[in-house]
C-alpha positions as CSV (number, residue, x, y, z in Angstrom):
1,M,-2.5,2.1,-20.0
2,I,-4.8,0.7,-17.3
3,P,-6.0,-2.8,-18.1
4,N,-9.8,-2.8,-18.4
5,T,-10.4,-5.6,-15.9
6,T,-12.5,-5.7,-12.8
7,L,-9.5,-5.3,-10.6
8,G,-8.1,-2.6,-12.8
9,R,-11.4,-0.7,-12.5
10,L,-11.4,-1.1,-8.8
11,A,-7.9,0.4,-8.7
12,D,-9.2,3.4,-10.7
13,R,-12.0,3.8,-8.2
14,L,-9.4,4.0,-5.4
15,R,-7.6,6.7,-7.4
16,L,-10.8,8.6,-7.9
17,R,-11.6,8.5,-4.2
18,A,-8.1,9.6,-3.4
19,V,-8.3,12.6,-5.8
20,R,-11.5,13.7,-4.2
21,M,-10.0,13.3,-0.7
22,V,-6.9,15.4,-1.6
23,A,-8.6,18.0,-3.8
24,P,-10.0,20.2,-1.0
25,H,-6.4,20.7,0.4
26,G,-4.8,21.4,-3.0
27,F,-1.9,18.9,-2.3
28,G,-1.3,15.7,-0.5
29,Y,-0.2,12.0,-0.7
30,L,-1.9,11.2,-3.9
31,G,1.1,9.6,-5.6
32,Q,1.1,6.9,-3.0
33,V,-2.4,5.8,-4.1
34,L,-1.6,6.2,-7.8
35,S,1.3,3.8,-7.4
36,S,-0.3,1.3,-5.0
37,A,-3.9,1.2,-6.3
38,E,-3.5,-2.2,-7.9
39,L,-1.8,-3.7,-4.9
40,F,-4.7,-2.5,-2.7
41,A,-7.3,-3.5,-5.2
42,A,-6.1,-7.1,-5.5
43,L,-5.6,-7.4,-1.7
44,Y,-9.0,-6.1,-0.7
45,A,-11.0,-7.7,-3.5
46,S,-9.6,-11.2,-3.3
47,H,-7.5,-11.9,-0.2
48,Y,-8.0,-9.7,2.8
49,R,-10.6,-11.1,5.2
50,P,-11.7,-8.3,7.6
51,G,-12.2,-9.5,11.1
52,T,-9.9,-12.5,10.5
53,D,-6.7,-11.2,8.9
54,R,-4.6,-8.2,10.1
55,I,-3.5,-5.3,8.0
56,V,-0.6,-3.1,8.7
57,I,0.3,0.1,6.8
58,S,3.9,0.7,7.6
59,P,4.4,4.1,5.9
60,G,1.7,6.2,7.6
61,H,1.2,8.4,4.6
62,Y,-0.1,5.5,2.6
63,I,-3.1,5.4,4.9
64,I,-5.1,7.4,2.2
65,A,-5.0,4.2,0.0
66,A,-6.2,2.0,2.9
67,F,-9.1,4.5,3.6
68,A,-10.2,4.5,0.0
69,A,-10.1,0.7,-0.1
70,A,-11.9,0.3,3.2
71,A,-14.7,2.5,1.9
72,E,-14.9,0.5,-1.3
73,V,-15.6,-2.7,0.6
74,G,-17.9,-1.2,3.2
75,L,-15.5,-1.1,6.1
76,L,-15.6,2.7,6.3
77,D,-18.4,5.1,5.8
78,E,-18.0,6.8,2.5
79,A,-19.1,10.2,4.0
80,A,-16.1,10.0,6.4
81,L,-13.7,10.2,3.4
82,E,-14.8,13.8,3.0
83,T,-13.2,14.6,6.3
84,Y,-9.8,13.2,5.4
85,G,-7.0,15.5,6.5
86,H,-9.3,18.0,8.2
87,D,-8.8,19.2,11.8
88,G,-10.5,17.0,14.3
89,S,-11.1,14.1,11.8
90,V,-10.2,10.5,12.7
91,L,-9.0,10.2,9.1
92,E,-5.7,12.0,9.5
93,A,-3.5,12.6,6.5
94,I,-0.8,10.4,8.0
95,G,-1.9,7.3,9.8
96,T,-1.9,7.3,13.6
97,E,-2.7,4.8,16.4
98,K,-6.3,6.0,16.1
99,S,-6.7,5.3,12.4
100,P,-9.8,3.2,11.7
101,A,-10.1,0.2,9.3
102,V,-6.5,-0.9,9.8
103,D,-4.7,-2.7,12.7
104,L,-1.5,-0.7,12.8
105,T,0.2,2.1,11.0
106,G,3.9,3.1,11.3
107,G,5.3,6.4,12.6
108,S,9.0,6.3,11.8
109,L,9.5,4.5,8.6
110,G,10.6,0.8,8.6
111,M,8.8,-0.1,11.8
112,G,5.5,-1.6,10.4
113,L,6.9,-5.1,9.7
114,S,8.1,-5.4,13.3
115,G,4.6,-4.7,14.5
116,A,3.2,-7.2,12.0
117,L,5.5,-9.9,13.3
118,G,4.1,-9.3,16.8
119,F,0.6,-10.0,15.5
120,A,1.8,-13.2,13.7
121,L,3.8,-14.5,16.6
122,S,1.1,-13.8,19.2
123,Q,-1.3,-15.9,17.1
124,R,1.1,-18.8,17.4
125,L,1.8,-18.4,21.1
126,R,-1.9,-18.2,22.0
127,N,-2.8,-21.1,19.7
128,E,-5.2,-19.0,17.8
129,P,-6.5,-20.0,14.4
130,K,-4.0,-19.1,11.8
131,A,-4.8,-15.9,9.9
132,N,-2.8,-13.8,7.5
133,V,-1.0,-10.6,8.4
134,F,-0.7,-8.3,5.4
135,V,1.9,-5.5,5.6
136,L,2.2,-2.6,3.1
137,V,5.8,-1.5,2.9
138,S,7.4,1.1,0.6
139,D,10.7,0.6,-1.1
140,G,12.2,3.7,0.6
141,E,11.8,1.7,3.9
142,L,14.3,-0.8,2.6
143,Q,17.0,1.7,3.7
144,E,16.0,1.1,7.3
145,G,18.0,-1.5,9.3
146,Q,15.0,-2.4,11.5
147,L,13.1,-3.7,8.5
148,W,15.9,-6.2,7.8
149,E,16.1,-7.3,11.4
150,A,12.4,-8.0,11.2
151,A,12.8,-9.9,7.9
152,M,15.5,-12.1,9.5
153,F,13.3,-12.7,12.6
154,A,10.3,-13.7,10.5
155,A,12.2,-16.3,8.4
156,H,13.9,-17.7,11.5
157,N,10.5,-18.3,13.1
158,R,9.0,-19.4,9.8
159,L,6.1,-17.0,10.2
160,D,4.4,-18.2,7.0
161,N,1.3,-16.1,7.5
162,I,3.3,-12.8,7.0
163,V,2.7,-11.4,3.5
164,V,4.4,-8.1,2.6
165,L,3.1,-5.9,-0.3
166,L,6.1,-3.9,-1.3
167,D,5.3,-0.7,-3.3
168,A,8.5,-0.3,-5.3
169,N,7.8,3.1,-6.9
170,D,11.3,4.5,-6.6
171,S,10.1,7.6,-4.8
172,Q,10.8,9.2,-1.5
173,V,10.8,12.7,-0.1
174,D,14.4,13.5,-1.1
175,G,14.0,12.1,-4.7
176,P,14.2,8.8,-6.4
177,V,15.1,6.0,-4.0
178,S,17.7,4.7,-6.5
179,S,19.5,8.0,-6.5
180,I,19.9,7.9,-2.7
181,T,20.6,4.3,-1.9
182,T,20.9,1.3,-4.2
183,I,18.4,-1.2,-2.9
184,E,18.5,-3.6,-5.9
185,P,18.3,-6.5,-6.3
186,I,15.2,-6.4,-4.1
187,A,13.9,-9.9,-4.6
188,A,17.3,-11.5,-4.2
189,K,17.8,-9.6,-0.9
190,W,14.5,-10.9,0.5
191,E,15.2,-14.4,-0.7
192,S,18.6,-14.3,1.0
193,F,16.8,-13.6,4.2
194,G,14.7,-16.8,3.8
195,W,11.6,-15.3,2.2
196,A,9.6,-16.2,-0.9
197,A,9.7,-13.3,-3.3
198,F,7.4,-12.5,-6.2
199,D,8.5,-9.6,-8.5
200,V,5.7,-8.3,-10.7
201,D,4.4,-5.3,-12.6
202,G,2.5,-3.6,-9.8
203,H,0.1,-2.0,-12.2
204,D,-1.0,-5.3,-13.6
205,A,-3.7,-6.1,-11.1
206,E,-4.2,-9.7,-12.3
207,A,-0.5,-10.4,-11.9
208,V,-0.6,-8.9,-8.4
209,D,-3.6,-11.0,-7.6
210,A,-1.9,-14.2,-8.7
211,A,1.3,-13.3,-6.9
212,L,-0.6,-12.7,-3.7
213,A,-2.2,-16.1,-4.0
214,Q,1.2,-17.7,-4.3
215,A,2.6,-15.6,-1.4
216,I,-0.3,-16.7,0.9
217,A,0.3,-20.3,0.0
218,A,4.0,-20.2,0.5
219,D,5.5,-22.2,3.4
220,R,7.5,-19.2,4.6
221,P,7.1,-15.4,4.9
222,A,6.6,-13.9,1.5
223,V,6.8,-10.6,-0.3
224,V,5.1,-9.4,-3.4
225,I,7.2,-6.7,-5.0
226,G,5.1,-4.4,-7.2
227,R,7.0,-2.3,-9.7
228,T,5.0,1.0,-9.8
229,S,5.0,4.7,-10.6
230,T,3.6,7.5,-8.5
231,V,2.0,9.2,-11.5
232,H,0.4,6.1,-13.0
233,G,-3.2,6.4,-14.1
234,L,-3.5,10.1,-14.4
235,S,-2.3,11.5,-17.7
236,V,-3.4,15.1,-16.8
237,L,-0.6,15.4,-14.2
238,P,2.3,17.7,-15.3
239,E,5.3,15.7,-16.6
240,A,7.4,17.1,-13.7
241,A,4.9,16.3,-11.0
242,D,6.5,15.3,-7.7
243,G,4.8,12.0,-7.1
244,H,5.7,11.9,-3.4
245,F,3.6,14.9,-2.5
246,I,1.5,16.1,-5.5
247,K,0.2,19.6,-5.8
248,L,-3.4,19.5,-7.0
249,P,-4.8,23.0,-7.6
250,A,-8.6,23.2,-8.3
251,D,-8.3,23.1,-12.1
252,L,-6.0,20.1,-12.1
253,A,-8.2,18.3,-9.5
254,E,-11.2,18.8,-11.8
255,A,-9.3,17.5,-14.8
256,A,-8.1,14.4,-12.8
257,I,-11.6,13.6,-11.7
258,A,-12.9,14.0,-15.2
259,E,-10.2,11.7,-16.6
260,L,-11.0,8.9,-14.0
261,E,-14.7,9.3,-14.3
262,A,-14.5,9.0,-18.1
263,R,-12.4,5.8,-17.8
264,L,-14.9,4.3,-15.3
265,A,-18.0,5.2,-17.3
């Protein structure tokens, strides 16, 4: 059930935009939006200050959610979304160094946090006004050693303007993250590295919003862990749908759009 709140409705609008972006291809990274929609909704509606803060999308295939959110707040032309994933478009299906509306996307997984630390540290070294650096990270990336090196570095240097949004959807290309590598207890691991950690229902947009406020106010780097599902918010999806890379034939896309439009009416 999607809470009928303003942020919850914004999350559904992101889902609807993403379905329309993926539909022409018949498949794509829709599950990443279904799981992270409330994280992006709370971030873009309440906390992210374009032109001041930085935003990093560590797993490049999550860029579809960032594009949808950017269009929602006027940072990206809505018409451009229709070119998502098409040959020659700047809105490529996986984020690149040319992707608009974000400051950095990751190629190999687990690298985005390191880039974010570069933004945060450079602010300090240049005596620039303090601004937040938001980093979207997936739980599958917690299997990467570089991420933990970055986490250790951030705490050592007390980079308190780093805020990680962790989409803990238990999904990666080879199957459930939990079946491949045990990454729990996630919050305790971050805390042991000197971070503040906030573990919330990632589909409760108000809870995410409150956790983000606490994370930004923390006196050390902070992570908001959102517990999510890659099929959340679309009941028309087949029970066995692969949330990592969803197949979306025309009839299913039409049903998905109808479901979301009805909920937003």
